[in-house]
C-alpha positions in Angstrom: -31.3 33.9 3.1 -32.1 36.3 6.0 -34.6 33.8 7.4 -32.0 31.1 7.3 -29.5 33.2 9.1 -32.0 34.2 11.8 -33.0 30.6 12.2 -29.3 29.6 12.6 -28.9 32.3 15.2 -31.9 31.1 17.2 -30.6 27.5 17.1 -27.3 28.7 18.3 -28.9 30.5 21.3 -31.0 27.4 22.0 -27.9 25.2 21.9 -26.0 27.3 24.5 -28.3 25.8 27.1 -26.8 22.4 26.3 -23.3 23.4 27.3 -23.6 22.6 31.0 -25.1 19.2 30.1 -22.3 18.6 27.7 -19.6 19.4 30.3 -21.3 17.3 33.0 -21.7 14.4 30.5 -18.1 14.7 29.4 -16.9 14.3 33.0 -19.2 11.3 33.6 -18.4 9.5 30.4 -14.7 10.2 30.8 -14.7 8.3 34.1 -16.6 5.4 32.4 -14.1 5.5 29.5 -11.2 5.3 31.9 -12.7 2.3 33.6 -13.3 0.6 30.3 -9.7 1.2 29.3 -8.3 -0.1 32.6 -10.5 -3.2 32.5 -9.7 -3.8 28.8 -5.9 -3.5 29.3 -6.0 -5.8 32.3 -8.2 -8.4 30.4 -6.0 -8.4 27.3 -2.6 -8.2 28.7 -2.7 -9.6 32.2 0.2 -11.9 33.1 -1.7 -14.4 35.3 -1.5 -17.9 34.0 -4.7 -20.0 33.9 -2.9 -22.8 35.8 0.0 -22.2 38.2 1.7 -25.2 39.9 3.6 -25.1 43.2 5.8 -28.2 43.6 7.9 -29.1 46.6 11.4 -30.5 45.8 13.4 -32.6 48.2 17.0 -32.6 47.0 20.2 -34.3 48.3 22.3 -31.9 50.3 25.7 -32.7 48.9 25.2 -33.3 45.2 26.6 -30.4 43.1 25.2 -31.8 39.8 21.7 -32.0 41.1 21.9 -28.5 42.4 23.2 -27.2 39.1 20.4 -29.0 37.2 17.8 -27.7 39.7 18.9 -24.1 39.3 18.8 -24.4 35.5 15.3 -25.9 35.7 13.9 -23.2 38.0 15.5 -20.4 35.8 13.9 -21.5 32.6 11.6 -18.8 31.2 9.1 -21.4 29.9 8.4 -22.6 33.5 8.5 -19.3 35.5 4.9 -18.4 34.5 3.4 -21.8 35.2 5.4 -23.6 37.9 7.2 -22.8 41.1 9.6 -25.3 42.8 9.9 -24.9 46.5 13.1 -26.5 47.9 12.4 -28.0 51.3 12.9 -31.0 53.5 10.8 -34.2 53.4 8.7 -33.5 56.6 7.9 -29.9 55.5 7.1 -31.1 52.0 4.5 -33.6 53.3 2.9 -30.9 55.5 2.6 -28.6 52.4 1.0 -31.3 50.4 -1.5 -32.2 53.2 -2.5 -28.5 53.5 -3.0 -28.3 49.7 -0.3 -25.6 49.3 1.6 -27.7 46.6 0.4 -30.1 43.9 3.1 -32.6 44.4 6.4 -33.6 45.9 9.5 -34.5 43.9 12.1 -36.6 45.7 15.5 -36.5 43.9 17.9 -39.3 45.1 21.6 -38.9 45.6 23.6 -39.3 42.4 20.6 -38.8 40.2 22.4 -37.0 37.4 25.4 -39.4 37.4 23.0 -42.4 37.2 21.3 -40.9 34.1 24.6 -40.3 32.4 26.0 -43.8 33.1 22.8 -45.6 32.3 21.9 -46.8 35.8 18.8 -44.6 35.7 17.9 -44.4 39.4 14.3 -43.1 39.3 13.1 -39.9 41.1 10.0 -40.4 43.2 7.0 -38.2 42.7 4.1 -38.0 45.1 0.9 -36.3 43.9 -2.1 -35.0 45.8 -5.1 -37.2 46.0 -7.2 -34.4 44.5 -8.9 -35.3 41.2 -9.1 -31.7 39.9 -8.1 -30.6 36.4 -4.9 -29.0 37.8 -3.8 -32.4 39.2 -4.6 -34.2 35.9 -2.8 -31.5 33.9 0.3 -31.7 36.2 0.3 -35.5 35.8 0.3 -35.1 32.0 3.2 -32.7 32.2 5.2 -35.3 34.3 4.4 -38.0 31.8 5.5 -35.8 28.9 8.8 -35.1 30.8 9.4 -38.8 31.5 8.7 -39.7 27.8 11.2 -37.1 26.7 13.8 -38.5 29.0 13.1 -42.0 27.7 13.6 -40.8 24.1 16.9 -39.2 25.0 18.1 -42.3 26.8 17.1 -44.6 23.9 19.2 -42.3 21.6 22.2 -42.7 24.0 21.8 -46.5 24.2 21.5 -46.7 20.4 24.7 -44.8 20.1 26.5 -47.1 22.5 25.2 -50.3 20.8 26.1 -49.0 17.3 29.6 -47.9 18.1 30.3 -51.2 20.0 29.0 -53.4 17.2 31.2 -51.7 14.5 34.3 -51.8 16.7 34.7 -48.1 17.4 34.2 -48.2 21.1 37.1 -45.7 21.6 34.9 -43.0 20.1 31.9 -43.6 22.4 32.8 -41.0 25.0 33.3 -38.2 22.6 30.2 -39.1 20.6 28.0 -39.4 23.7 29.2 -36.0 24.9 28.3 -34.4 21.6 24.9 -36.1 21.6 24.3 -35.0 25.2 25.1 -31.4 24.1 22.6 -31.6 21.3 19.9 -32.9 23.6 20.6 -30.2 26.2 20.7 -27.5 23.5 17.3 -28.7 22.2 15.8 -28.9 25.7 17.1 -25.6 27.1 16.8 -23.6 23.9 13.4 -24.6 22.7 12.6 -21.1 21.6 15.3 -21.3 18.8 13.1 -23.7 16.8 10.5 -21.0 16.4 10.6 -17.8 14.5 9.4 -15.1 16.9 7.4 -12.2 15.3 5.7 -9.7 17.5 2.4 -8.5 16.2 0.4 -5.7 17.9 -3.4 -6.1 18.0 -3.7 -2.3 18.3 -1.7 -1.6 15.1 0.6 1.4 15.1 -0.8 2.6 18.5 0.4 1.5 21.9 -2.2 -0.1 24.2 -2.8 3.2 26.2 -3.1 5.2 23.0 -5.6 2.7 21.6 -7.8 3.1 24.7 -7.5 6.9 24.6 -8.9 6.8 21.1 -11.6 4.4 22.2 -12.4 6.6 25.2 -12.8 9.7 22.9 -15.2 7.7 20.7 -17.2 6.5 23.7 -17.5 10.1 25.0 -18.5 11.5 21.6 -21.2 8.9 21.1 -22.6 8.7 24.6 -22.8 12.5 25.0 -25.8 12.0 22.8 -27.8 11.2 26.0 -27.5 14.9 26.9 -28.8 16.1 23.5 -32.1 14.4 23.4 -34.0 17.5 24.5 -32.2 19.7 21.9 -32.6 17.1 19.1 -36.4 16.8 19.7 -37.2 20.3 20.8 -39.2 21.2 17.7 -42.7 19.8 17.5 -44.1 18.4 14.3 -46.3 21.4 13.9 -43.3 23.8 14.3 -41.3 21.9 11.7 -44.3 22.1 9.3 -44.5 25.9 9.9 -40.7 26.3 9.3 -41.2 24.4 6.0 -43.9 26.7 4.9 -41.5 29.7 5.8 -38.9 28.3 3.5 -36.8 26.5 6.2 -36.4 22.9 4.9 -36.2 19.9 7.1 -32.6 19.1 5.9 -31.5 22.7 6.7 -32.8 22.2 10.2 -30.7 19.1 10.6 -27.7 20.8 9.1 -27.9 23.7 11.5 -28.1 21.5 14.5 -25.2 19.4 13.3 -22.9 22.3 12.6 -23.7 24.0 16.0 -23.2 20.9 18.2 -20.1 19.9 16.1 -18.6 23.3 17.0 -19.4 22.7 20.6 -17.9 19.2 20.5 -14.7 20.5 18.9 -14.2 23.3 21.4 -14.9 20.9 24.2 -12.3 18.4 23.2 -9.7 21.0 22.4 -10.3 22.3 26.0 -9.9 18.7 27.4 -6.6 18.4 25.5 -5.4 21.7 26.9 -6.3 20.6 30.4 -4.5 17.4 29.9 -1.3 19.2 28.7 -1.5 21.5 31.7 -1.8 18.6 34.1 1.1 16.8 32.4 3.3 19.8 32.9 2.9 19.5 36.6 4.0 15.9 36.8 7.5 14.6 37.4 9.7 14.2 34.4 9.3 10.4 33.9 5.5 10.4 34.6 5.1 13.5 32.5 6.8 11.8 29.5 4.4 8.8 29.7 1.4 11.1 30.0 2.6 13.2 27.1 2.6 10.2 24.8 -1.2 9.9 25.4 -2.0 13.4 24.2 -2.2 14.4 20.6 -0.9 17.7 19.2 -3.4 20.5 18.6 -2.2 21.2 15.0 -4.5 22.6 12.4 -4.7 19.1 10.8 -5.6 17.4 14.1 -8.3 20.1 14.8 -9.8 19.4 11.4 -9.8 15.7 12.1 -11.3 16.2 15.5 -14.1 18.4 13.9 -14.7 15.7 11.3 -15.1 13.0 14.0 -17.4 15.4 15.9 -19.5 16.0 12.8 -19.9 12.2 12.3 -20.8 11.6 15.9 -23.3 14.4 16.1 -25.1 13.6 12.8 -25.3 10.0 13.9 -26.8 11.0 17.3 -29.4 13.2 15.7 -30.5 10.6 13.1 -31.0 8.1 15.9 -33.3 10.5 17.8 -35.1 11.4 14.6 -35.7 7.8 13.7 -36.9 7.0 17.3 -39.2 10.0 17.2 -38.9 10.8 21.0 -36.2 11.5 23.5 -36.8 8.4 25.6 -36.9 5.9 22.8 -34.0 7.8 21.2 -31.8 7.3 24.3 -32.7 3.5 24.4 -31.9 3.1 20.7 -28.8 5.2 21.0 -27.4 3.1 23.9 -28.1 -0.2 22.0 -26.6 1.1 18.7 -23.5 2.6 20.5 -22.7 -0.7 22.3 -23.1 -2.8 19.2 -21.1 -0.5 16.9 -18.3 0.2 19.3 -17.9 -3.5 20.0 -18.2 -4.6 16.4 -15.7 -2.0 15.1 -13.1 -2.9 17.6 -13.3 0.3 19.8 -13.8 -1.6 23.0 -11.7 -4.8 22.3 -9.3 -4.8 19.3 -10.7 -6.3 16.2 -8.0 -9.1 16.3 -9.8 -10.6 19.3 -13.3 -10.5 17.7 -14.9 -13.3 15.6 -13.9 -13.0 11.9 -17.5 -12.4 10.8 -18.0 -9.6 13.4 -14.7 -8.0 12.6 -15.5 -8.0 8.8 -18.9 -6.4 9.3 -17.4 -3.9 11.8 -15.1 -2.5 9.1 -18.1 -1.0 7.4 -19.6 0.7 10.5 -19.4 4.4 11.0 -17.5 3.8 14.3 -14.8 2.0 12.3 -14.0 5.2 10.3 -14.4 7.2 13.5 -11.7 5.0 15.1 -9.5 5.4 12.0 -9.8 9.1 12.1 -9.0 9.3 15.9 -6.0 7.0 15.3 -4.7 9.5 12.8 -4.5 12.1 15.6 -1.5 10.1 16.9 -0.1 8.6 13.7 -0.7 11.6 11.4 -1.8 9.1 8.7 -5.2 9.6 7.3 -6.5 8.0 4.1 -8.7 9.8 1.6 -11.0 6.8 1.5 -11.7 7.2 5.3 -12.4 11.0 4.9 -14.7 10.2 2.0 -16.5 7.5 3.9 -17.0 9.8 6.9 -18.2 12.6 4.7 -20.7 10.2 3.0 -22.0 9.0 6.4 -22.5 12.6 7.6 -24.5 13.5 4.4 -26.5 10.3 4.7 -27.4 10.8 8.3 -28.4 14.4 7.7 -30.6 13.5 4.8 -32.2 10.7 6.8 -32.9 13.2 9.6 -34.6 15.6 7.3 -36.7 12.8 5.7 -37.8 11.6 9.1 -38.9 15.1 10.0 -40.7 15.4 6.7 -42.5 12.1 7.2 -43.8 13.0 10.6 -44.9 16.4 9.3 -46.8 14.8 6.4 -48.5 12.3 8.7 -50.1 15.1 10.8 
């Protein structure tokens, strides 16, 4: 037992040399995690439409019904994100079309709305750009869909007139046509009512910023392994063999390293949280409230969860280096494994946006349980199965590390 305690003390002294590297690596990978979070949020939730049409509209000056209809059209939510109508005169509209600033020109004649209502149907003139691009083709298809909708509506009105006239109830035509027009307008202007709207978050119970905070912590924990290559591989095969002969098993060596670096990880992230809270306290009230929502409480439960996450990350890092057999190959393998596992488990992009096969496999990866444990820092909801899976992974990685050291010692 005394030998084991002395060995643990020596490992602790050796690990103290890693502290500057851990701090420097934390600062570096924190910046990278912030950039990943910013890029991910912009990619997932940007408001820019793939196609955006600017159309010049030439309207009659003294036609109140046309003006009312135009204002209703431009105020529709379903058009704001995709189409902008620019009200202008005919000469300026042609200049805009020639310069390519608009996709088309819509000429609305005097009495356009009255003619639709009384059946005269004076057509509006639409002038499109000579460009053969996909935007022009798409805009033309939208116009055709609109004209077909208008044709269906008009056929319904005509059918009503003909039916009422044939059966001798012409006196009811005005009232019936008004009711039918109301139905058509309600259907056209309130298209959202025919759908059941249900908002589903791809990040679960976390907000988007909180999701990327958890992803950032996972990125930092795993990629800090780049600074631990020297410490992980500091014992030569001959030294490991001598330690074994002195009663220090290979698995005990792996356990010591894991416990010590896990302790450093936990203290480091507690310190980062304290710094974050201190910075938040200096911000204005509104900004401070937003920043506070991105920090988790340092309760005993959360510290235990943080230590569990650290133990999983550290044991995983050491097993990668032990499998690789050298610091250089270990760093290359660690980078490849980190990227694949973080992506597959939905730590970079939410799992809802991944292919089904990748998302299903990702649920079994260690990083999936790491993400679940980090999520519990904000939600305070941790499942026993997740804790059991993390514990099993820690034991598995530690055993594999010990076996790798034993294999290399046996091959000497």
